[in-house]
C-alpha positions in Angstrom: -7.0 6.0 33.1 -7.5 2.3 33.5 -4.7 -0.2 34.0 -4.1 -2.3 30.8 -1.8 -5.3 30.8 -0.4 -5.8 27.3 -0.9 -9.2 25.6 2.2 -10.7 24.1 1.3 -12.1 20.7 2.8 -15.4 19.3 6.4 -15.0 18.2 7.1 -13.6 14.8 8.5 -15.9 12.1 10.7 -13.0 10.8 14.3 -12.3 12.0 15.6 -8.8 11.4 19.1 -8.1 10.3 21.5 -6.6 12.8 21.1 -2.8 12.4 24.7 -2.3 13.1 25.5 -4.0 9.8 23.4 -1.6 7.8 25.2 1.1 5.8 22.5 3.7 6.2 19.2 4.3 7.9 17.3 1.6 5.8 17.9 -1.9 7.3 15.4 -4.2 5.6 12.4 -4.4 3.2 9.6 -7.0 3.5 8.2 -9.0 6.4 4.7 -8.1 7.6 2.9 -5.8 10.0 1.6 -8.4 12.5 1.8 -7.2 16.1 4.6 -9.7 16.9 6.7 -8.5 14.0 6.4 -4.8 14.9 7.2 -5.5 18.5 10.2 -7.6 17.5 11.4 -4.7 15.3 11.2 -2.2 18.2 13.0 -4.5 20.4 15.8 -4.8 17.8 16.0 -1.0 17.3 13.9 -0.8 14.1 10.6 0.8 13.1 8.4 0.5 10.0 7.7 3.2 7.5 6.7 2.8 3.9 9.1 3.6 1.1 7.4 4.9 -2.0 9.9 3.5 -4.5 10.0 -0.1 -3.1 7.3 -2.7 -2.7 6.8 -4.1 0.8 7.3 -2.4 4.2 10.6 -0.7 4.9 12.3 -1.1 8.3 14.5 1.7 9.6 17.2 2.3 12.2 18.7 5.7 11.7 22.5 6.1 11.9 21.8 9.2 13.8 18.8 8.5 16.0 16.5 11.2 17.4 15.7 10.9 21.1 14.1 13.3 23.6 15.8 13.3 27.0 13.0 13.4 29.6 14.8 16.2 31.4 15.4 18.1 28.2 12.0 19.0 27.0 11.9 22.8 26.4 8.7 24.2 27.9 8.3 28.0 27.6 6.1 30.2 29.7 3.8 30.7 26.8 3.5 27.0 26.3 2.6 26.5 30.0 0.0 29.2 29.6 -1.4 27.5 26.5 -1.6 24.2 28.4 -4.1 25.6 30.8 -6.6 26.0 27.9 -6.7 22.3 27.2 -7.7 19.0 28.8 -5.4 16.0 28.3 -6.3 12.3 28.4 -4.6 9.1 27.4 -6.0 6.1 25.4 -9.4 7.7 25.2 -9.5 8.3 21.4 -6.7 6.2 19.9 -8.3 5.7 16.5 -9.2 9.3 16.1 -5.6 10.4 17.0 -4.0 8.0 14.5 -6.6 9.0 11.8 -5.7 12.6 12.3 -2.0 11.9 12.1 -2.7 10.0 8.9 -4.6 12.8 7.2 -3.4 12.7 3.6 -3.7 16.5 3.4 -0.8 16.9 5.9 2.6 17.6 4.4 4.8 14.6 4.4 1.9 12.2 5.2 3.2 8.6 5.3 0.6 6.7 7.4 -1.3 4.4 5.0 -4.1 2.0 5.6 -1.8 -0.9 6.5 -0.1 1.2 9.2 -3.4 2.3 10.5 -4.7 -1.2 10.8 -1.4 -2.5 12.4 -1.3 0.1 15.1 -4.9 -0.3 16.0 -4.2 -3.9 16.5 -1.3 -3.1 18.8 -3.5 -0.7 20.7 -6.1 -3.4 21.2 -3.4 -5.7 22.6 -2.3 -3.0 25.0 1.0 -1.9 23.3 0.2 1.2 21.4 -1.0 4.3 23.2 -2.3 7.8 22.5 -2.3 11.1 24.3 -5.2 13.3 23.4 -5.6 17.1 23.8 -9.1 18.5 24.0 -10.6 21.9 24.0 -14.3 22.0 25.0 -14.6 18.3 24.2 -13.2 18.7 20.7 -10.0 16.8 19.8 -7.5 19.4 18.8 -4.2 17.6 19.1 -2.4 14.4 20.2 0.3 11.8 19.6 0.6 8.1 19.5 3.4 5.5 19.9 4.3 2.2 21.3 5.5 1.4 24.8 7.8 -1.7 25.4 9.4 -1.8 28.8 11.1 1.5 29.3 10.9 2.4 25.7 8.3 4.8 24.3 8.6 4.9 20.5 6.8 8.0 19.3 5.3 7.6 15.9 3.4 10.8 15.0 1.6 13.8 16.4 -0.8 16.4 15.1 -2.5 19.6 16.1 -5.6 21.6 15.0 -4.9 24.4 17.4 -1.7 26.2 18.2 0.5 24.3 20.8 -1.9 21.3 21.1 0.7 18.8 19.9 3.3 20.3 22.2 0.9 19.9 25.1 0.5 16.2 24.2 4.3 15.8 24.3 4.5 17.6 27.6 1.9 15.2 29.0 3.7 12.2 27.7 7.0 13.3 29.2 5.3 13.8 32.6 3.9 10.3 32.4 7.3 8.8 31.6 9.0 10.7 34.4 8.3 8.1 37.1 11.7 7.4 38.6 13.1 5.1 35.9 15.5 6.0 33.1 13.1 5.6 30.2 13.9 6.1 26.5 11.7 8.4 24.4 12.5 7.6 20.8 11.5 10.2 18.2 13.1 8.4 15.2 14.7 11.4 13.4 15.5 14.7 15.1 13.6 17.1 12.8 14.1 20.9 13.3 10.8 21.0 15.0 11.7 18.3 17.5 15.1 19.8 18.1 13.4 23.0 19.0 11.6 21.1 21.7 14.7 19.5 23.1 15.3 16.4 20.9 19.0 15.4 20.3 20.8 13.0 18.0 22.7 9.9 19.2 24.6 7.5 17.1 23.1 4.1 16.4 25.4 2.2 18.7 24.6 4.5 21.6 20.9 4.2 20.9 21.0 0.4 20.8 22.8 0.4 24.2 20.2 2.7 25.7 17.5 0.5 24.2 18.8 -2.6 25.8 18.8 -0.9 29.2 15.3 0.5 28.6 13.8 -2.9 27.6 14.8 -4.3 30.9 12.6 -1.8 32.7 8.9 -2.3 33.6 6.3 -0.5 31.6 4.9 2.8 33.1 2.3 1.9 35.7 -0.7 3.2 33.7 0.2 0.9 30.9 0.7 -2.3 32.9 4.0 -1.7 34.8 4.8 -1.7 38.4 5.5 1.1 40.9 8.6 3.3 40.4 11.5 2.9 42.9 
């Protein structure tokens, strides 16, 4: 895994509303998907996701935010056995992972061409990252997201074999457990994520944790310094 130092793009012309003033999960509609805009959104506690019934990109900050405590991931014995069947890499097949997550045949698919293009650009700049799970050189699972300081904002994951996406999450958690109090954001705590250890925190608590996380260096493999 090679060391990549992220490139900070020129500042975004857009200013996002304070998420604490939003009545529900939806904070804003509009802006663009330039790298600087997406990074500004994450730093403000927001993330982009299309909204079918409205034109333009929607920007969200859930009132009840899903996070996965790094010491709270539930790893069963059967999952540890499954993990031995796979090989795990990072940032070796980013485009393939995002394309698999965007498969329109998946239930609840929401990743459109604009999102695909935007996150590929973030990856090229060193901000977006993937974890890949392989079986005999075939990509069978993975996840992708964005790392900013001590924040990892998980966007989506997929599997083509049982437990493959869970193994990618195990690998991500191990990477983030480097001595710093990092924040693993999973957006909404779905039943599946809760079964893996995700919890809900209120928006104010999330934003306070985000401020602390943003002050941390990136994980060393993604351009940060050594852990203390």
